[in-house]
N, C-alpha and C positions, 0 to 999 in steps of 0.2 A: 505494501500499500504506499509507503514512504517514497520507495522508488518512481510509484507513478506520479506522485506529488511533485517530486522533484523533476521528473520529465516533463509534466506540465508546465512548471514555473520555468524551466529551462527554454521550452518551447517558446512560452508567453515572453520573455525577454528576448528572444530571437526574432518574434514577430514584430514588437515595437522597436527593436534596434532596424529593422527592414523598412520600416515604413518611415523611422526617422532618414535614414539613408535616401528615401525617394524623395524629400523635402528638399536635399540639396540642388543647387545649380548644375546646370548641363557644364563640364569642366570645359569644353571648348569656349566658352563666353567668358573669359577673363576679365577682371576689373582692369579698366585701362589707363586711370587717372592718376592713381599713387605714383609716387616717386617721379612725377612730370611737372614740367612747366607750362602753363596754360596763359596764354592772352586772352584778354576779353574783348567783346565788341567796342566797347568803351575806352580801350587802352589801358586797362591796368592789367596786372600780371598776378596770378595766383600760382604760387611755387608749393607744389604737395611733395614735401621732402619722403626719402623710403622710411624714415623712423616714424612717421605718422605726426609731423609736426610741420606747419606751414607758415608763409608769410605771403599776405595778400598786400601788393602794393600797389599806392594810389596810381603810380604811372609805371609803365613798362621801361619807361627810359630813365628812371630814378630807382635805383636798388640800395640807397645808403640811408634813406629816411622817410615818412609817410606810409606805414604801412603797420598792419595788423598782423600779428603772432600768436602762435598757439597751438592746438591738438587737432586733428581730423579723424572722421571714420568715414569711409566708403562702403554704401550697400548698393547690392544690384539685383534685380530681379524679384522675388518674393520677398526676399531680406529685406530690400528697401521699401515695399508695400507695409510688411509688420514694423518697421523702424518708425515708418511715419505715423502708423495708428498706435503706436504705443506711447506717443507724444498726445496725451490727451487734451491740452490746452487748445490746440488747434482745430480739434474735431473733424480730423481727416479719416474717412472711413475705407474699408477696403475697396467696400462697392464702387465709390467716387472713385478710385486711382484705378480700378479694372476699367471702367468706363473710360476713363482719360487714357489709359495704356492702349486699347481696343480702338481707339480712335485715330490713336498715333503709329501703332505698329502691331504687327502680328506675333511679336517675341517679347515676352515680358522681361529677358534678360538683357536687353536695351534700357531699362527702365533702373534710374540711380535715385539714389538719396545720398547726398553729402552734408555731414553734420561738422561746422565749423565752431570750434568752441575758443573763442578770443580770450588772449590771458594777457596781451599787452598791445597799444594803440601807443605807435610812437609816431611823433610829430613834434618835429625843430629839435630831434633829439632826445625827446623827454617824453616818457609813458605818461599817457594822460587816461587811461583808460580807469574809470572809476569803479567798475563791477565787471566781472567776468559773465560773459555771456555766450549763450550757444546758437546758433543760425543754421536750421534746416534747410536745405536747398534741394529740390526736385527736379527730375525732367529726363531727357532721353540722350543717348550715344545716337549719333549716325554713322554705322560703319560705310556707309557711302561716301560721306563727306569728311568723315575722321573727326568731326566737330561734336560737341556736348552743349545740348542747350539745357540750363537750369535755371528754376524760379527760386527766387527767394521769398519765402513764407513770409518773414518778417516785413521787409519793404516793398514788397508786391513787384520788385524788377526781374526783369528777365535777362539773362545772360549768354551769349554766345561764347564758348571756349573752344579755341585752337591751340592745339599743340605745337611749343616751338622750340 
């Protein structure tokens, strides 16, 4: 009897493990933003370093001052949907995101969420940030153009990022 219970428990654990594996994204859709520099349509530069730190420069032509600095996380596909749903203060639902995804692409793996956690705001050589803030951005990667379109939930501004 005990062997049957152990066998059933082992089978249950294996079934749960297999279900969890089924939720992983297709490995051929790699996250393409981390470790790269991205120039925006308005002339700013977002430098996403491999160690998950970033600097977002006010001007791609001046990398010495006037920038935000902090840490970042990038989510793609269903992970991006789940991350945005977990931020309750914005009221973003899975249903609304799936509708947007279906209007833009037939591949959820091109859907991105980028979380920037600002820890510094350097202006004229001084840190002027009064309070650490996290800003979520969401949007799409276009494999045809190599660009990423992201929308800031806080500023309602749309950015087009091109890798440099």
